[in-house]
N, C-alpha and C positions, 0 to 999 in steps of 0.2 A: 343551736338557737339561731333563728333567722331574723335579721334586723327588720325586715318588712312586716314582722308580726304586728307591730303597733305603728309603723311609720305612716301608714295611710292616714291615721288620725292626725299626725303632725302636718301632713300635706294639706289636710282639710281645715284644720283649726289652729295649728301651732301649739307649742308647749304651754303657752300662757292659758289657753283654753283648757288644757288638761289640769293645770294648777287650779283654775277656778272650779272645775268639776270636782276635784279632790277636796277643795276647801268647802264647797257646798255639801258634799257628802259627809265630811267630818263634822260640820256644824249641826247636821241633823242626826248624828249618830247617838243612839241611846244604848248605854252599857247594860243591857238587860238580858241578852241572849248569849248562847255559846258562840265563841269566836269574835265577839264584839270588841274585846280588848285588843286582840291581834289585828283586827281590821283597823282600829284606831291607830295602832303603831304603824301599820302599812301606809295609811293615808298620810300621816305626818312625814314618814320617810319619803314618800312620793313627792310631796310638796317641797321638802328640803332639796331632794335630788334634782327635780326639774328646774327649780329656781337656780340651782348651782350651774346647770347647763346654760341657762339664759345668761347668767353673769359671766360665764366663761366666754360666750360669744361676744358679749359687750366689751370684754377686755380687748379682744381683737379689733373691735370697732374703734375703741379709744386709741389704740396704738396706731391704726391706719390713719385716723383723723390727725393725730399728732405728726405723723410722718408727712402727711399731705400739706400741713401748714408750713413745713420747712422745705418742701420740694420745689425746685426751680424749673424742672423740666415739665412743660405743660401736659405732655402726654402721660407721664408717670403720675403727675399730680391728679389727673382725672381718674386714673386707675385706682389710686389710693382712696380718693373720695367715694368712688363706687363701692370699694371694699368696705369702707366705713359704714355706708348706708345699708349695705347688704347684711353685714354682721350685726347691725343695730336692729334689724327687722327679724332675721331668722336665726335660730329656729323658734323664737318666741311667737312670731306671727306666721300665718301661712304664706308660703312663697307665691310670688306673682308671675315669675318668669323662670326660664330654664336656669339662668345663673343663680337665682335665689334658691331654686329647688335643689341643685346639686350641692350648694354650700350648706343648706339646711341638712341634707342627707349626711354630709361629711361630719358636721358637728355631732349629730346623733350617733353616727357610726363610731366615732372616736370614743364615745361613752361605753361602747361594747368591748373595747379593747382593754387589756392585752389578750383577751380570749382569742386563741388562734383559729377558731373554727366558726367565726361569725360570717355567715353567708351574706352576700350583698343583695341577693334576691334578683327579681326580674327587672333589671334597670331599664330595659327597653320598654317595659310596660309602665313602670313608675313615672318615668320622665317624659313619656311620649306626649301627654296632653300639653305640657309646657312647651316642648319642642314644636309641636304642630301649631300652637297658638302664636309663638314667637316668629316662626317662619312665615306664617300667613300674614302677619302684620309687618314683616320686614325688619323685625327687631334683632334677629340673629341669623347668621349664615352657617352652613355646614362646617366651614373651616373654623369658625369660632367655637362651634360645638365640639369639634375634634380637639381643639386646644384644651377645653375644659375636661374632656374625657382622658386626654393624655396627662393632664395635671392630676387627675384622680389616680391614675396609675402611679405617678411619681410620689404622691402623698402616701399611698398605700405601701410603697416600698420603704418609707421611713419608719414604719412601725415594726418593732421586733421585741420579743420577750427576752430579757437579760437577767431576770431575777432567779437565782437558784441554779446549781450545777446541772440538775436534771433538765431544766428548761433550756439552758444554753446548749446542752448536747443534743436535745431533741430538735431544736430550731437552728442548728449550726448552719444549715443551708438556707436559712431565712424562710423556711416553709411556713405558710400562713393559712392556707385553705380558705382564703377569702374569695369565694366562688361567685362569679356573676353569671346568671342564667339568661340566655336570650332564646328567642324563637318559641316553639311550642304551639299550643292551641289556646283558644279562648273558651269560655263556658259553653258556647254553642257548637264547639267542635271544629270551628274554622281556624285557619292559620292565623297566628297572632303576631307574626313578625312584622316589622315596620322599618322605616328609614333608620331608626336608632340601632336596630339589630346590626345593620351593615356598618354603621359608624363606630359602634363599640369594637367590632372586629378590625376595622380600619385603624382605630386608635392604637390597638395592640400591635398592628403591623408597623405603624410609624414609631411607636414607643415600645420596643420589644423587651420590656422588663418581665421578670418571672411572675410578678403579681401586679394587680389581682388576676386570678385565673378566670377562665371563661368556659362555660359549658353551653353547647348548642343542643336544644331539645329538638329531636327529629321525629317527624310523623309523615304519613303519606302525602300530606298537602304542603310540606316544606318546599318553598320555591327553589327551583334549580339554581337560580342566581345566588341565593344565600348559601347553598351547599358549595358552590364553586368558590365563593368568597371565603368560606370557612376552610376549604381545602388549600386555597392559596396561602392562608395564614399558617396552616400546618406545614406547608412546603418550606416556609422560612426556617423551620427548626425550632421555633419558639415553644413547641410542645402544647399548643392550644389552638383552637378550642378542643375540649373533650366532646364526645358525642354520646348522648343517651337517647334511648327510644321511648317515646311517649306511650307506645303500646304496652311496653313492659311496666313502666312506672305507674301509669294511670290504672292499668289493670290490677296492679298490686294493691293500690289504695281502694279500688272498687271492691276487690275481694274481701277487704276488711271493713266494709260498710260505709265507706266515704262516698259522698255523692260525686257525680262527674263534674259538677260545677266547682266543687272544692278541689277535687283531684287535678283538674285541668290547670290549676294555678300553682302547682308544686314548683319549688325552686330547690336548687342544690345547696346543701349545707355541709360542706366538707368536701370529700372526694367524690364518693358515689352515693352518699346518703341524700335523701330528699326530705324536705320539710313542707308542711302545709301552712303557709302564712296565716296567722290568726286562729289556727285550729289544730296544729300538730300536738300541742300539749293535751288538749281535750281528748283527741282520738288515741293518743299514746297511753293515757291513763286508762282508757276504756278497754283497749285491746293489746297494749304492749307492743304496737307495731313500730318498726323502724324501716323505712322504705329503702331497701338495699337489694333489689332484684338480682338474681344470679346472672341474668343476661340482659343488661340494660341496653 
């Protein structure tokens, strides 16, 4: 499963909008046709679950606000107040800047755990509009972005499955398969890499934790500078990024009837499996495909 399957909706409207959508649908539901009862159960479950995520974030907001009220250090007090404002807003409302976007993402991602194979998706694509806007307005610097990205690595390292002997044995090395995909192409076939692609690699070089893992999608238009940056990271011995070929993966999806526009947005979900955000379940039901080319 890939977290970005529904996260675009959270970026655009926030969880509160999804709750309103589910409530509206439930209010108009008529239990007359096949599946209507199951649909009602699903909508109620969605409302309960999404409201729980919002309350979860608000608990952090309340904690940070309380800590800020007792903090004497002006710098730390300011940080705590910002955390309180951020957690009060996201993921209930759509994020307005890079800091809110990455915090919103993390709250939503936590809800996917402890599943060990929740892909992070194409973070350089998801967060780029917020990064670009903040940099253009002087709201954030690359050093600040790198700090957030390193914090994301640190937070991911805190997650581990400990329930059950089989899980403990399987995850003894803290393997998570939380794969972040960078680079690749856009729906027009042009190179999709951006400044965040480089910063995500740099964050791993500065914070060389085993997770989250990173995969670089390579195609003929991949910039040489990005390849060099990736090889420099490999040279550290961290074991990432992995390299996969767009020609192989996109070709695989095209062979199974997926449009290039959809296939160009694939992201890694695990080791070498690929997912189509927002569409892999539909295509999987239709054709039974799992993107795992023999020669990625």
